[in-house]
N, C-alpha and C positions, 0 to 999 in steps of 0.2 A: 333140168331145173336144179339149181344148187340148193344146198341145205338151208341157206338163209332166205332164199326166195320161197321155198316151201314153208318155212317158219312164218314169214310175213303173210303168205296167202292164207294159211290155216288160221292164224290168230287174227288177221285182219277181217276175215269172213266171220269168225266167232264174235269179234267185237261189234261188228255191224248188226248181227242178229240180236245180241244182247241189248244194244243201244235202242233198237226199234221196239223193244219190249217183248221179244219172244222168250218164253220161259226157258230156263237153263237146260232142262231135260230135252226139249225139242231142238234147241240150238245145237247141243252136242250130237244129237241124232242126225241132224242135217249135215253137220261137218263130217260125221262118220260116213254118210252115204256118198258125199262128194269125194272124200279121201279114198273110199273103197274103189270107186270108179277110176280115179287118177293113179293110185299107187298099188292097189291090190288086184285090179283088173276086172272090170265089168261084172258079169254074173258071178264069177268065183269070189270076187270081193264082196258082193252083196250077201252071198251065202256065209262068208266069214263074219260079216257084221251080225248076222242072225245067230250064228254059233257062239260068238263072243258074248252077245247079249244074254243068251240062255246060261252060259257058264258063269257070268257075273252075278246073275240073280239067284243061282243055285249054290253060291259059295256059302258053305256052312258057317264060316266065321262071322257072317253078317246076321245070323239069327238072334244074337242078343239084342239087336236094335229094337224090334217090336216089344220084347219083354220089358226093357228099360222104359220105353215110352208108356207101356200099359201101367206100370207102377205109378207113375205120376198122374195119369189120367184117372185111375181109380180113386186115388186120394183126393183129387180135386172135385170129382163129380159126386163123391159120397159125403163131402163136407168135413172130413177129418182134417184136411189142411186148414180150414177156417178155425176149427177148435184148437189146433196147435198154435195158431197166431194169437188167439185169445189167451192161451196158457202163457206164452212169452210176455204178452202185454201185462198180465197179472203179476208175473214173477219179477220182471225187470222194473226197477224204479230207483229214483234218486240219481240218475245218470243224465248229464247234459245231452239234449237232443234225444230223449228217451225213445220216442216213436221211430226215429230214424235208425237207432240202434236195434230196436225190435225188428225192423225190416231186414237188417243185415243178418241177425241171428236166425230169424225164421227162414230167410232165403237160403242160408247155409245148410240148414237142416233139410229143406226141400230139395236142395241140390243133391243131397245124399240119398234121396229116394225117388227122384224124378229124372227122366231122360229128356225133358222138354224145357229148353231155356225160355222160349217165348211164353209157355204156360205159367212158369214161375213169375215172370215179370208181369204178366197180365193179371194174375191172381193178387199179388201184392199191390199192384197199382190200383186195381179195382177196390180193394178193401182198405188199405192203409193211406193211400194218397188223399182221398176225400177227408178222412179224419184229421190228417196232419194239416191240411189247408184250413179246415174248419177251426182248428185250434190256433191258427195264426202262424204256422210254420212258413218260412220263406219258400217259394216254389223250388228254388235250386236245392235247398236242403231236404225238401220232401221228395223230389223226383230223382235226384242223383243216386242216393243209396239203392233205390229200387232197381234202377237200370244197372248200376255197378255190380250188385250181387247176382243179377240175372246172368251176367257174363261168367261169373265164377262157376255156374252150373256146368260149364263145359269141362272144367278141371276136376271137380269132385265127382267121383263115380257114384251111381252109374251114369254114363254119358254116351248117348248114341253116336255122336260125332267122334268120340275117342275110339269107339269100336271101329267105325268106318276108317279113320285114319290108320289105325293099326293094320286093318285088312289091306288097304290100298298101298301102304308103304312097307308091308311085310315086317312090321314091328310087333313084338309080343303084345297081344291085346291085354292079357292079365297084367303084365309088367307096366304097360302104359296107363291102365286104369289106376293102379296103385301109385304110380309115379306122380299123378296129379294131385294127390291128397294134400301133401305138405304145402306146395305152392298155393293151392286153393285156400287152405285154412289161413296161411300167412296173409294172403290178400284180404280175406275177411277181417283179420285183425287190423291190418293197415286201414281199411275202410272205417272201422269203429274208431280208431285213433284220430282219423281226420274229422269225423263227425263230432267227437268230443271237443277237439281243438277248435273247430269252427263255432260250435255252440257256446263255448266259453269266450271266444274272441268277439262274437257277435250275438249276444244273448237275445236280441230282438228277433233273430232268425228262428229261434226255437223257444217260444214262451213256455214257462214251467206251468204245466196243467196236469198234475198227477190225477189218476183215476182214484175212485173211492178206495182207500187202503183196506186190504184184506190181510189179516194177520194169521200166524200159526199155520197149521196144516192146510187150511183152505187156500192159502196163497200158493202153496207148492203142489197141491193135489192135482190140478189140471196138467201141470208140467209132467208129473209122474205118470198120470193116466194116459194122456194123449200124445206126449212127445217121446217117452221112453220106448214104446213099440216101434216108432219110426227109426230111432237110433239103432235099435236091435236089428231091424231089417237091413240097414246099411252094414252093420257089423257082420251079419250073416253072409251077405254077398262077398265082402272083403275076406273074411276068414275062410270061407269055402274055397275061394281061389288060392289064397296064400298058403293054406295048409295042404293043397293038392287034393282036397276032397271032391272038387268039381271043376270042370272046365268053365271058361267064361260064359258059354252058352247055358250050361247047367246051373251056374250061379245066378244068371239072370232069370232063369225059369224059377229057381227057388225064391228069389226076391219077389217076383210077380205073384207066386203062390202065397207067400207069407203076407204080402200086402192084402190080397183078397181075403185071407183067413182073419187078419186083424179087423178088416171092415165088417166081416161077418160076425166076429166076436162083439163088436160094438153095435151090432144091429143097424148099421148104416148103409149096407149094400142092398139097395133095391134093384129090382129087375130093370127099371128105367135108367138108373145110374150106371148099371153094368153095360147096358146097350150103348149109352152115350160114350162110356169109356172105350168100348170096343170100336165104335165108329171113329172116335178121335184117333185111336191108335192106328186104325187102318188108313185114315186120311194122311196122317203125318208120315207113317212108314211108306205108304205108296209114293208120296212125293220124293222121299229120299231114294227109294229103290229105283224109281223111274230115272232119276238123274244118274244113278250108278250104272244103269243100263248101257250108257255110252262110254263108261270109263275104260274098260279093257280095250275096246276097238280104238278109241282116241289115242291111247298110249301106243298101241301097235302101229297106227298110221303115222304118228310122229316118228317112231323108230324106222319104219319102212322108207319114209321120206328123207331120212338122213338128218332131220332137224335135231333130234335128241343127241345123237352122237356128235354132230357138228358143233352144237352149242357147248356141250359138256367138254369136248376136246379143246375148244377154243379157250374156255375158262381154265382148264387144267394146264394148258400150255402157255398161259399168260404170265405165269410166275408170280401171281398174286398170292400173298400169304393167306392162310386159312381164315384168320379173323376178318380180313377184308371181304372175302367171299361170303362168309357167314353174315357180316353186316349188310352186304348187298341183298342176300336172301331175305333177311328180316325186313329190310326196307321195301322190297317187292311185296311181301305179304301184307305189310301195313298199308301200302298204297292200294293193293287189290281189295283189301277189306273195306275201303271207302266206297267201292262200286259194285262188287259182286258178292254173292252169298258164299258161305263157308264151304259147301260141297264143291261148288265150281272152282274155288281157290285150290282145293286139293287136286281136282282133275287137271287143272292148268299147270300147277307147279311141281307136283310130286314126280312126274316122269323126268324132270330135269334135276330136281333137288336130291333125290335119293342116290343117284350115281355119285354125286359130289360128296354126300355124307360118307359113302363107302370109300371114296378116293382119299379123303382127308382123315379117315379112321375115327370119326366122331362116334360117340356112344349113341345108338339109335334112340334109346329111351330119353336121353338128355335132349337130343334134337327134337324128339316128338313133343316133349313138354314145352319147349320154346315155340314150336309150331302151334300148339294148342293155345298158348297165351296170345300169340299174334292173331289167331282166329277169334279169340275172345275179344280182343281189341277191335276187330273188324265188326263185331256186333254193336259196338259203341261209337264208332267214328262217323262223323258227318261226311257226306250228306245222306248216305243210304244204309247206315247201320240198322239192322233189323230191329234191335231193341229201341231205337229212337222212334221208329214207326209204331211199335207197340205202345210206347209211352204216349205218343201223339194221339193214339186211339182212345186212351183212358183218361188223359188229362183234360181239364176244362178248356173249352175253346178260347176263352179269353187269355189263356197263357200262350204267348207267342212261341213259335218253334225255336226262335233264337234263344229263349230261356232254357229250352230242353237241351240245346247244344251246350250252353254255358254250364248247366247242371251236371252234365256227364264229363266235362273236361278234367276235373281233378281225378276222376277214377281212371280215365285213359292215361293220365300221367303216372298214377300208381301202378298201372299195368306195365308201362314201359320200365319203371323202376324194378318191377318183379323180373322182367326179362334180364335186366342188368345183374340182378342178384343171382339168377340161375346161371348166367354166363360166368360170373365171378366165382360162384360156389356151386359147382355141378352137383355136389352131394345133396343140395336142397331137392333136386329132382330124382337123383339116383339112389340116395341113401335108403329110403324105405323099401323100394323093390329089392335091393340087395339084402336087406335084413329079413324081409318076409319071404321072398321068392328065390333068393340067391341069384338074381339077374342083374 
């Protein structure tokens, strides 16, 4: 069997399993078992699948994932996240599209202390969307910012998917976490600029309805009391890594511990809230780790079949310039993002992409940030973007799904513009890691 026949068989079978609705984790395990028999040899191949599965789940570099998820779960279940939203609502005023801007600012802060993109979108959608619609906001201006800022969660640390990408692609996890900060913050600024522009151009989309004005210290006190600790947790994680005081895993553990201590300090951490947070962390981490279970063996089977070397050698020998290859890789990621989840994207593409990154001599951190932005766009692109489904679950039923798609379109465009900016100015991604970590 030639390499391209093996490639068609493996990905054809994978596509069929995903299209019939089999969860990604089970689909990859099924492919691994078939590949083990065909390419690794019967019982020996099956034993190799088991050994690789154990090795993938005991990889120490994956341990930050549950810690980062726990940080967000604790804040959401203890109610501190809601208090932070109210603090932003009280402090921000006199801005066109004020509540939409509040969603962006609050979402950016939550991105800095939460490892769950869906949780951020669900929280903001459940709290701010009904209020914006009640005040007469156009559904597109109400829903778009909430979905857009949910995608930024992947870029601003802590991010579970960033840790996973660093582990699977052999990219410095600490460097990749820091590299996403500037692009993530720039995207948040772009979103705010778009909201203000839209609200000024179409005032009827964002009626001015300011809350009861609170002056003096009372206006800023909730911001200081409820938001400052969250920012300090983010700084603790980043500084601990950049100063070399702690590894990414230790920094994640420090962040989780600091989050729990802050909740205890505010007397909001009840036993029931802690149990819910731990259960949520276990559920989300379990899904991610179960999919990872098939990662190592899938890559190995692709290699044994000759598919990886065959495809990579064909591209390397084609004489295509690096920019054309990179453009094709970005196009593949954007297309896959419309149909499969982000972890599956990594498992499908990284065995082929990383040898090309090494061949062309691209900076792994720079490529990693581009990869993250592409995955972030995958959360937002129709028809199967995860955040689109999340918004559908919290939006009123009378709002058609087509409005959700229209609402997210400007934020997808701005994500593409951010990719262009990182391509044109690599320092946007690599500057901060070089300054803080020397990477």
